[in-house]
TORKOL-4160 file (C-alpha; in steps of 0.2 Angstrom, whole numbers, padded with zeros to 4 digits, m for minus):
371
<pt num="1" X="0498" Y="0750" Z="0003"/>
<pt num="2" X="0498" Y="0740" Z="m0015"/>
<pt num="3" X="0516" Y="0738" Z="m0012"/>
<pt num="4" X="0513" Y="0728" Z="0004"/>
<pt num="5" X="0499" Y="0716" Z="0002"/>
<pt num="6" X="0502" Y="0710" Z="m0017"/>
<pt num="7" X="0519" Y="0702" Z="m0013"/>
<pt num="8" X="0512" Y="0691" Z="0000"/>
<pt num="9" X="0496" Y="0686" Z="m0011"/>
<pt num="10" X="0509" Y="0680" Z="m0025"/>
<pt num="11" X="0517" Y="0669" Z="m0012"/>
<pt num="12" X="0502" Y="0658" Z="m0012"/>
<pt num="13" X="0500" Y="0660" Z="m0031"/>
<pt num="14" X="0517" Y="0653" Z="m0034"/>
<pt num="15" X="0516" Y="0639" Z="m0021"/>
<pt num="16" X="0498" Y="0635" Z="m0027"/>
<pt num="17" X="0503" Y="0635" Z="m0046"/>
<pt num="18" X="0523" Y="0631" Z="m0047"/>
<pt num="19" X="0521" Y="0632" Z="m0066"/>
<pt num="20" X="0516" Y="0650" Z="m0066"/>
<pt num="21" X="0527" Y="0664" Z="m0068"/>
<pt num="22" X="0525" Y="0679" Z="m0057"/>
<pt num="23" X="0533" Y="0697" Z="m0064"/>
<pt num="24" X="0529" Y="0714" Z="m0061"/>
<pt num="25" X="0527" Y="0725" Z="m0077"/>
<pt num="26" X="0534" Y="0743" Z="m0078"/>
<pt num="27" X="0522" Y="0755" Z="m0070"/>
<pt num="28" X="0512" Y="0761" Z="m0055"/>
<pt num="29" X="0521" Y="0758" Z="m0039"/>
<pt num="30" X="0526" Y="0740" Z="m0038"/>
<pt num="31" X="0511" Y="0729" Z="m0040"/>
<pt num="32" X="0512" Y="0712" Z="m0048"/>
<pt num="33" X="0509" Y="0707" Z="m0064"/>
<pt num="34" X="0508" Y="0689" Z="m0071"/>
<pt num="35" X="0518" Y="0688" Z="m0087"/>
<pt num="36" X="0518" Y="0675" Z="m0101"/>
<pt num="37" X="0511" Y="0661" Z="m0091"/>
<pt num="38" X="0497" Y="0652" Z="m0097"/>
<pt num="39" X="0496" Y="0639" Z="m0111"/>
<pt num="40" X="0484" Y="0643" Z="m0126"/>
<pt num="41" X="0471" Y="0630" Z="m0119"/>
<pt num="42" X="0471" Y="0639" Z="m0102"/>
<pt num="43" X="0468" Y="0656" Z="m0109"/>
<pt num="44" X="0457" Y="0662" Z="m0095"/>
<pt num="45" X="0460" Y="0658" Z="m0078"/>
<pt num="46" X="0453" Y="0664" Z="m0059"/>
<pt num="47" X="0463" Y="0661" Z="m0044"/>
<pt num="48" X="0456" Y="0666" Z="m0026"/>
<pt num="49" X="0471" Y="0669" Z="m0014"/>
<pt num="50" X="0473" Y="0673" Z="0005"/>
<pt num="51" X="0485" Y="0688" Z="0009"/>
<pt num="52" X="0496" Y="0690" Z="0024"/>
<pt num="53" X="0510" Y="0703" Z="0027"/>
<pt num="54" X="0519" Y="0713" Z="0040"/>
<pt num="55" X="0526" Y="0731" Z="0040"/>
<pt num="56" X="0528" Y="0744" Z="0054"/>
<pt num="57" X="0514" Y="0754" Z="0046"/>
<pt num="58" X="0501" Y="0740" Z="0046"/>
<pt num="59" X="0507" Y="0728" Z="0058"/>
<pt num="60" X="0500" Y="0711" Z="0054"/>
<pt num="61" X="0488" Y="0712" Z="0039"/>
<pt num="62" X="0476" Y="0699" Z="0031"/>
<pt num="63" X="0462" Y="0698" Z="0018"/>
<pt num="64" X="0459" Y="0689" Z="0001"/>
<pt num="65" X="0464" Y="0694" Z="m0017"/>
<pt num="66" X="0455" Y="0686" Z="m0032"/>
<pt num="67" X="0465" Y="0686" Z="m0048"/>
<pt num="68" X="0458" Y="0684" Z="m0066"/>
<pt num="69" X="0472" Y="0680" Z="m0079"/>
<pt num="70" X="0469" Y="0681" Z="m0098"/>
<pt num="71" X="0478" Y="0684" Z="m0114"/>
<pt num="72" X="0473" Y="0696" Z="m0129"/>
<pt num="73" X="0483" Y="0684" Z="m0141"/>
<pt num="74" X="0498" Y="0672" Z="m0141"/>
<pt num="75" X="0511" Y="0686" Z="m0144"/>
<pt num="76" X="0506" Y="0696" Z="m0128"/>
<pt num="77" X="0511" Y="0693" Z="m0110"/>
<pt num="78" X="0497" Y="0688" Z="m0099"/>
<pt num="79" X="0485" Y="0702" Z="m0092"/>
<pt num="80" X="0476" Y="0702" Z="m0076"/>
<pt num="81" X="0462" Y="0709" Z="m0066"/>
<pt num="82" X="0463" Y="0708" Z="m0047"/>
<pt num="83" X="0451" Y="0712" Z="m0033"/>
<pt num="84" X="0459" Y="0714" Z="m0015"/>
<pt num="85" X="0451" Y="0717" Z="0002"/>
<pt num="86" X="0463" Y="0719" Z="0016"/>
<pt num="87" X="0461" Y="0723" Z="0035"/>
<pt num="88" X="0476" Y="0726" Z="0047"/>
<pt num="89" X="0480" Y="0725" Z="0065"/>
<pt num="90" X="0479" Y="0744" Z="0066"/>
<pt num="91" X="0461" Y="0744" Z="0061"/>
<pt num="92" X="0465" Y="0750" Z="0043"/>
<pt num="93" X="0455" Y="0743" Z="0029"/>
<pt num="94" X="0459" Y="0743" Z="0010"/>
<pt num="95" X="0447" Y="0739" Z="m0005"/>
<pt num="96" X="0457" Y="0739" Z="m0022"/>
<pt num="97" X="0453" Y="0732" Z="m0038"/>
<pt num="98" X="0468" Y="0733" Z="m0051"/>
<pt num="99" X="0470" Y="0729" Z="m0069"/>
<pt num="100" X="0486" Y="0726" Z="m0081"/>
<pt num="101" X="0481" Y="0723" Z="m0099"/>
<pt num="102" X="0492" Y="0720" Z="m0114"/>
<pt num="103" X="0484" Y="0721" Z="m0130"/>
<pt num="104" X="0488" Y="0711" Z="m0145"/>
<pt num="105" X="0506" Y="0711" Z="m0149"/>
<pt num="106" X="0509" Y="0722" Z="m0134"/>
<pt num="107" X="0506" Y="0737" Z="m0144"/>
<pt num="108" X="0498" Y="0745" Z="m0129"/>
<pt num="109" X="0500" Y="0743" Z="m0110"/>
<pt num="110" X="0485" Y="0749" Z="m0100"/>
<pt num="111" X="0487" Y="0749" Z="m0081"/>
<pt num="112" X="0478" Y="0756" Z="m0066"/>
<pt num="113" X="0469" Y="0754" Z="m0050"/>
<pt num="114" X="0454" Y="0760" Z="m0040"/>
<pt num="115" X="0456" Y="0762" Z="m0021"/>
<pt num="116" X="0445" Y="0763" Z="m0006"/>
<pt num="117" X="0455" Y="0765" Z="0010"/>
<pt num="118" X="0449" Y="0768" Z="0029"/>
<pt num="119" X="0468" Y="0771" Z="0035"/>
<pt num="120" X="0473" Y="0779" Z="0051"/>
<pt num="121" X="0492" Y="0783" Z="0050"/>
<pt num="122" X="0504" Y="0793" Z="0060"/>
<pt num="123" X="0508" Y="0810" Z="0055"/>
<pt num="124" X="0523" Y="0821" Z="0060"/>
<pt num="125" X="0521" Y="0837" Z="0052"/>
<pt num="126" X="0529" Y="0844" Z="0036"/>
<pt num="127" X="0547" Y="0846" Z="0034"/>
<pt num="128" X="0564" Y="0838" Z="0036"/>
<pt num="129" X="0566" Y="0844" Z="0055"/>
<pt num="130" X="0550" Y="0837" Z="0062"/>
<pt num="131" X="0553" Y="0828" Z="0080"/>
<pt num="132" X="0544" Y="0813" Z="0088"/>
<pt num="133" X="0535" Y="0825" Z="0100"/>
<pt num="134" X="0525" Y="0831" Z="0085"/>
<pt num="135" X="0518" Y="0813" Z="0082"/>
<pt num="136" X="0498" Y="0811" Z="0081"/>
<pt num="137" X="0486" Y="0800" Z="0073"/>
<pt num="138" X="0477" Y="0806" Z="0058"/>
<pt num="139" X="0462" Y="0795" Z="0053"/>
<pt num="140" X="0454" Y="0798" Z="0034"/>
<pt num="141" X="0444" Y="0789" Z="0021"/>
<pt num="142" X="0450" Y="0790" Z="0003"/>
<pt num="143" X="0444" Y="0786" Z="m0015"/>
<pt num="144" X="0458" Y="0785" Z="m0028"/>
<pt num="145" X="0459" Y="0781" Z="m0046"/>
<pt num="146" X="0476" Y="0780" Z="m0055"/>
<pt num="147" X="0477" Y="0774" Z="m0073"/>
<pt num="148" X="0490" Y="0774" Z="m0087"/>
<pt num="149" X="0487" Y="0771" Z="m0106"/>
<pt num="150" X="0505" Y="0768" Z="m0114"/>
<pt num="151" X="0510" Y="0764" Z="m0131"/>
<pt num="152" X="0526" Y="0753" Z="m0136"/>
<pt num="153" X="0539" Y="0763" Z="m0144"/>
<pt num="154" X="0550" Y="0748" Z="m0146"/>
<pt num="155" X="0553" Y="0732" Z="m0135"/>
<pt num="156" X="0554" Y="0737" Z="m0117"/>
<pt num="157" X="0550" Y="0755" Z="m0119"/>
<pt num="158" X="0532" Y="0762" Z="m0117"/>
<pt num="159" X="0525" Y="0781" Z="m0117"/>
<pt num="160" X="0508" Y="0787" Z="m0114"/>
<pt num="161" X="0497" Y="0797" Z="m0104"/>
<pt num="162" X="0491" Y="0795" Z="m0086"/>
<pt num="163" X="0477" Y="0802" Z="m0074"/>
<pt num="164" X="0474" Y="0802" Z="m0056"/>
<pt num="165" X="0459" Y="0807" Z="m0045"/>
<pt num="166" X="0462" Y="0807" Z="m0026"/>
<pt num="167" X="0449" Y="0812" Z="m0014"/>
<pt num="168" X="0451" Y="0811" Z="0006"/>
<pt num="169" X="0437" Y="0814" Z="0017"/>
<pt num="170" X="0431" Y="0812" Z="0035"/>
<pt num="171" X="0447" Y="0817" Z="0042"/>
<pt num="172" X="0450" Y="0818" Z="0060"/>
<pt num="173" X="0465" Y="0820" Z="0072"/>
<pt num="174" X="0470" Y="0813" Z="0088"/>
<pt num="175" X="0477" Y="0830" Z="0094"/>
<pt num="176" X="0468" Y="0846" Z="0094"/>
<pt num="177" X="0485" Y="0856" Z="0095"/>
<pt num="178" X="0486" Y="0871" Z="0083"/>
<pt num="179" X="0498" Y="0869" Z="0068"/>
<pt num="180" X="0502" Y="0881" Z="0055"/>
<pt num="181" X="0490" Y="0880" Z="0040"/>
<pt num="182" X="0504" Y="0877" Z="0029"/>
<pt num="183" X="0509" Y="0861" Z="0036"/>
<pt num="184" X="0492" Y="0853" Z="0036"/>
<pt num="185" X="0486" Y="0858" Z="0018"/>
<pt num="186" X="0471" Y="0848" Z="0015"/>
<pt num="187" X="0469" Y="0844" Z="0033"/>
<pt num="188" X="0449" Y="0845" Z="0033"/>
<pt num="189" X="0450" Y="0834" Z="0016"/>
<pt num="190" X="0454" Y="0837" Z="m0002"/>
<pt num="191" X="0450" Y="0833" Z="m0020"/>
<pt num="192" X="0463" Y="0833" Z="m0034"/>
<pt num="193" X="0462" Y="0827" Z="m0051"/>
<pt num="194" X="0477" Y="0827" Z="m0064"/>
<pt num="195" X="0483" Y="0821" Z="m0081"/>
<pt num="196" X="0500" Y="0819" Z="m0087"/>
<pt num="197" X="0512" Y="0809" Z="m0097"/>
<pt num="198" X="0523" Y="0795" Z="m0093"/>
<pt num="199" X="0538" Y="0786" Z="m0101"/>
<pt num="200" X="0544" Y="0768" Z="m0094"/>
<pt num="201" X="0560" Y="0759" Z="m0099"/>
<pt num="202" X="0563" Y="0742" Z="m0092"/>
<pt num="203" X="0579" Y="0731" Z="m0099"/>
<pt num="204" X="0580" Y="0720" Z="m0083"/>
<pt num="205" X="0583" Y="0702" Z="m0086"/>
<pt num="206" X="0572" Y="0696" Z="m0072"/>
<pt num="207" X="0558" Y="0708" Z="m0065"/>
<pt num="208" X="0558" Y="0700" Z="m0046"/>
<pt num="209" X="0577" Y="0698" Z="m0044"/>
<pt num="210" X="0586" Y="0707" Z="m0058"/>
<pt num="211" X="0604" Y="0702" Z="m0062"/>
<pt num="212" X="0607" Y="0716" Z="m0074"/>
<pt num="213" X="0598" Y="0729" Z="m0083"/>
<pt num="214" X="0590" Y="0745" Z="m0081"/>
<pt num="215" X="0573" Y="0752" Z="m0075"/>
<pt num="216" X="0567" Y="0770" Z="m0077"/>
<pt num="217" X="0549" Y="0777" Z="m0074"/>
<pt num="218" X="0549" Y="0796" Z="m0078"/>
<pt num="219" X="0532" Y="0804" Z="m0077"/>
<pt num="220" X="0523" Y="0821" Z="m0076"/>
<pt num="221" X="0506" Y="0825" Z="m0069"/>
<pt num="222" X="0497" Y="0842" Z="m0068"/>
<pt num="223" X="0483" Y="0846" Z="m0057"/>
<pt num="224" X="0473" Y="0861" Z="m0061"/>
<pt num="225" X="0456" Y="0868" Z="m0054"/>
<pt num="226" X="0448" Y="0867" Z="m0071"/>
<pt num="227" X="0450" Y="0849" Z="m0070"/>
<pt num="228" X="0440" Y="0848" Z="m0053"/>
<pt num="229" X="0455" Y="0849" Z="m0042"/>
<pt num="230" X="0455" Y="0861" Z="m0025"/>
<pt num="231" X="0473" Y="0863" Z="m0026"/>
<pt num="232" X="0484" Y="0868" Z="m0040"/>
<pt num="233" X="0501" Y="0859" Z="m0041"/>
<pt num="234" X="0513" Y="0849" Z="m0053"/>
<pt num="235" X="0521" Y="0832" Z="m0049"/>
<pt num="236" X="0538" Y="0826" Z="m0058"/>
<pt num="237" X="0543" Y="0808" Z="m0053"/>
<pt num="238" X="0560" Y="0800" Z="m0058"/>
<pt num="239" X="0563" Y="0782" Z="m0053"/>
<pt num="240" X="0579" Y="0776" Z="m0060"/>
<pt num="241" X="0587" Y="0758" Z="m0056"/>
<pt num="242" X="0602" Y="0749" Z="m0061"/>
<pt num="243" X="0607" Y="0731" Z="m0058"/>
<pt num="244" X="0626" Y="0725" Z="m0061"/>
<pt num="245" X="0632" Y="0706" Z="m0059"/>
<pt num="246" X="0648" Y="0707" Z="m0049"/>
<pt num="247" X="0649" Y="0687" Z="m0050"/>
<pt num="248" X="0638" Y="0672" Z="m0054"/>
<pt num="249" X="0631" Y="0674" Z="m0036"/>
<pt num="250" X="0633" Y="0693" Z="m0032"/>
<pt num="251" X="0622" Y="0707" Z="m0038"/>
<pt num="252" X="0625" Y="0726" Z="m0034"/>
<pt num="253" X="0609" Y="0736" Z="m0036"/>
<pt num="254" X="0606" Y="0755" Z="m0036"/>
<pt num="255" X="0591" Y="0767" Z="m0036"/>
<pt num="256" X="0589" Y="0785" Z="m0038"/>
<pt num="257" X="0572" Y="0791" Z="m0033"/>
<pt num="258" X="0566" Y="0809" Z="m0034"/>
<pt num="259" X="0548" Y="0816" Z="m0032"/>
<pt num="260" X="0545" Y="0835" Z="m0035"/>
<pt num="261" X="0530" Y="0844" Z="m0032"/>
<pt num="262" X="0527" Y="0863" Z="m0036"/>
<pt num="263" X="0512" Y="0873" Z="m0030"/>
<pt num="264" X="0499" Y="0870" Z="m0016"/>
<pt num="265" X="0501" Y="0852" Z="m0011"/>
<pt num="266" X="0489" Y="0843" Z="0000"/>
<pt num="267" X="0498" Y="0833" Z="0014"/>
<pt num="268" X="0492" Y="0816" Z="0007"/>
<pt num="269" X="0500" Y="0820" Z="m0011"/>
<pt num="270" X="0516" Y="0826" Z="m0002"/>
<pt num="271" X="0532" Y="0816" Z="m0005"/>
<pt num="272" X="0536" Y="0805" Z="0010"/>
<pt num="273" X="0551" Y="0795" Z="0015"/>
<pt num="274" X="0551" Y="0777" Z="0023"/>
<pt num="275" X="0541" Y="0761" Z="0021"/>
<pt num="276" X="0546" Y="0744" Z="0015"/>
<pt num="277" X="0554" Y="0750" Z="m0002"/>
<pt num="278" X="0560" Y="0767" Z="0000"/>
<pt num="279" X="0572" Y="0772" Z="0015"/>
<pt num="280" X="0568" Y="0755" Z="0025"/>
<pt num="281" X="0569" Y="0759" Z="0044"/>
<pt num="282" X="0558" Y="0774" Z="0044"/>
<pt num="283" X="0540" Y="0774" Z="0046"/>
<pt num="284" X="0532" Y="0778" Z="0029"/>
<pt num="285" X="0528" Y="0797" Z="0030"/>
<pt num="286" X="0539" Y="0800" Z="0046"/>
<pt num="287" X="0546" Y="0814" Z="0035"/>
<pt num="288" X="0535" Y="0823" Z="0022"/>
<pt num="289" X="0536" Y="0839" Z="0011"/>
<pt num="290" X="0534" Y="0845" Z="m0007"/>
<pt num="291" X="0549" Y="0835" Z="m0012"/>
<pt num="292" X="0560" Y="0820" Z="m0008"/>
<pt num="293" X="0576" Y="0813" Z="m0015"/>
<pt num="294" X="0583" Y="0795" Z="m0010"/>
<pt num="295" X="0598" Y="0786" Z="m0015"/>
<pt num="296" X="0599" Y="0766" Z="m0011"/>
<pt num="297" X="0612" Y="0753" Z="m0014"/>
<pt num="298" X="0610" Y="0735" Z="m0010"/>
<pt num="299" X="0623" Y="0721" Z="m0011"/>
<pt num="300" X="0613" Y="0703" Z="m0014"/>
<pt num="301" X="0623" Y="0687" Z="m0012"/>
<pt num="302" X="0617" Y="0670" Z="m0015"/>
<pt num="303" X="0622" Y="0658" Z="0000"/>
<pt num="304" X="0617" Y="0640" Z="0001"/>
<pt num="305" X="0603" Y="0631" Z="m0009"/>
<pt num="306" X="0587" Y="0643" Z="m0009"/>
<pt num="307" X="0595" Y="0655" Z="0003"/>
<pt num="308" X="0603" Y="0672" Z="0000"/>
<pt num="309" X="0607" Y="0687" Z="0010"/>
<pt num="310" X="0609" Y="0706" Z="0007"/>
<pt num="311" X="0616" Y="0721" Z="0015"/>
<pt num="312" X="0609" Y="0739" Z="0011"/>
<pt num="313" X="0611" Y="0757" Z="0014"/>
<pt num="314" X="0600" Y="0772" Z="0009"/>
<pt num="315" X="0601" Y="0790" Z="0011"/>
<pt num="316" X="0587" Y="0803" Z="0009"/>
<pt num="317" X="0578" Y="0818" Z="0014"/>
<pt num="318" X="0563" Y="0830" Z="0010"/>
<pt num="319" X="0563" Y="0848" Z="0007"/>
<pt num="320" X="0550" Y="0862" Z="0003"/>
<pt num="321" X="0560" Y="0867" Z="m0012"/>
<pt num="322" X="0573" Y="0857" Z="m0023"/>
<pt num="323" X="0586" Y="0872" Z="m0018"/>
<pt num="324" X="0584" Y="0868" Z="0000"/>
<pt num="325" X="0591" Y="0849" Z="m0002"/>
<pt num="326" X="0608" Y="0849" Z="0008"/>
<pt num="327" X="0620" Y="0834" Z="0009"/>
<pt num="328" X="0623" Y="0836" Z="0027"/>
<pt num="329" X="0604" Y="0834" Z="0031"/>
<pt num="330" X="0603" Y="0817" Z="0022"/>
<pt num="331" X="0595" Y="0804" Z="0033"/>
<pt num="332" X="0604" Y="0788" Z="0033"/>
<pt num="333" X="0598" Y="0770" Z="0036"/>
<pt num="334" X="0605" Y="0753" Z="0034"/>
<pt num="335" X="0602" Y="0735" Z="0037"/>
<pt num="336" X="0602" Y="0717" Z="0032"/>
<pt num="337" X="0592" Y="0704" Z="0026"/>
<pt num="338" X="0588" Y="0685" Z="0023"/>
<pt num="339" X="0581" Y="0679" Z="0006"/>
<pt num="340" X="0572" Y="0662" Z="0003"/>
<pt num="341" X="0569" Y="0657" Z="m0016"/>
<pt num="342" X="0551" Y="0651" Z="m0017"/>
<pt num="343" X="0552" Y="0649" Z="m0035"/>
<pt num="344" X="0569" Y="0643" Z="m0044"/>
<pt num="345" X="0562" Y="0646" Z="m0061"/>
<pt num="346" X="0557" Y="0663" Z="m0059"/>
<pt num="347" X="0570" Y="0668" Z="m0045"/>
<pt num="348" X="0556" Y="0675" Z="m0034"/>
<pt num="349" X="0561" Y="0677" Z="m0016"/>
<pt num="350" X="0553" Y="0680" Z="0000"/>
<pt num="351" X="0562" Y="0694" Z="0010"/>
<pt num="352" X="0565" Y="0697" Z="0028"/>
<pt num="353" X="0573" Y="0714" Z="0031"/>
<pt num="354" X="0579" Y="0723" Z="0047"/>
<pt num="355" X="0583" Y="0742" Z="0046"/>
<pt num="356" X="0590" Y="0754" Z="0057"/>
<pt num="357" X="0590" Y="0773" Z="0055"/>
<pt num="358" X="0592" Y="0789" Z="0066"/>
<pt num="359" X="0582" Y="0784" Z="0082"/>
<pt num="360" X="0571" Y="0772" Z="0072"/>
<pt num="361" X="0571" Y="0754" Z="0065"/>
<pt num="362" X="0559" Y="0743" Z="0055"/>
<pt num="363" X="0556" Y="0724" Z="0052"/>
<pt num="364" X="0548" Y="0719" Z="0035"/>
<pt num="365" X="0541" Y="0703" Z="0027"/>
<pt num="366" X="0537" Y="0704" Z="0009"/>
<pt num="367" X="0540" Y="0696" Z="m0008"/>
<pt num="368" X="0553" Y="0702" Z="m0021"/>
<pt num="369" X="0566" Y="0715" Z="m0018"/>
<pt num="370" X="0563" Y="0733" Z="m0012"/>
<pt num="371" X="0568" Y="0738" Z="m0029"/>
């Protein structure tokens, strides 16, 4: 959810404050972080923002975001504290405060968010072979806290610890059909709490529209019952991206994404395909299981003035065990998009993407690239 609405809120931030630089720091999901923007005599700043976006999972969504910007000293990028309230056309509600703090000289990066969500979503079961006939609506409420405390090893590389608490409750289904217990673990609600480690490397020349460089987020999270978790499992996440300039106006971008879970995994913590960033064209959660793998490539071309275009292709799949992944079962998707640069200084784009997969399609309006 954070991936969706923060982008459009930044559109209003940039338009209202054209001298401000919007970027995303390495870390959780793809939430925005404002970097190195304020002058010394404007060390603290509060900005209220409207929020508007569209995805297949939410349809039209709207709300408000308050952003508090500050700097710990002149050597650190700008930190931010945000508070968002969102409601969607699909009767989904999200309340989420987030924070990104760079300490003095950027010795530490402290990031996280807290989330309350009342979020009905479509559910198709577990596994790579589920059919549209299995579709049902699952409604639930959730409380979530995800935090990272990272120390700079050298410029562009942070290593540290992370924690996640995730509770789902008031779960209800639109269907009363019986399903195997293993396909809806935590179907009556669940509580998980885990701790782990994370390493982030970011050498991109630009956060929103990279031309060259690498981004790598590798993390491990362990959930044990002595921590208050109802289900024991371990998560391993690998998000590797590379950007290569083919010409002054052409960029080739690639991403490898691997999400592995070992143990008894509640359905809300299962790996999924789809959404506005991973395997566009598929509903987010159309396929879910313990593990997911995705390969993406995108060719980005500047056209005329502020306009640009992209073509992209992705393949991915889910599996109960890593050994069950098979090339012949990979689910393809592809599409094209239009870009409009709203900030020449920071190369920030509004993106309009249309994607088509196997018997599915999606249209997305957001800010910044999918990866």
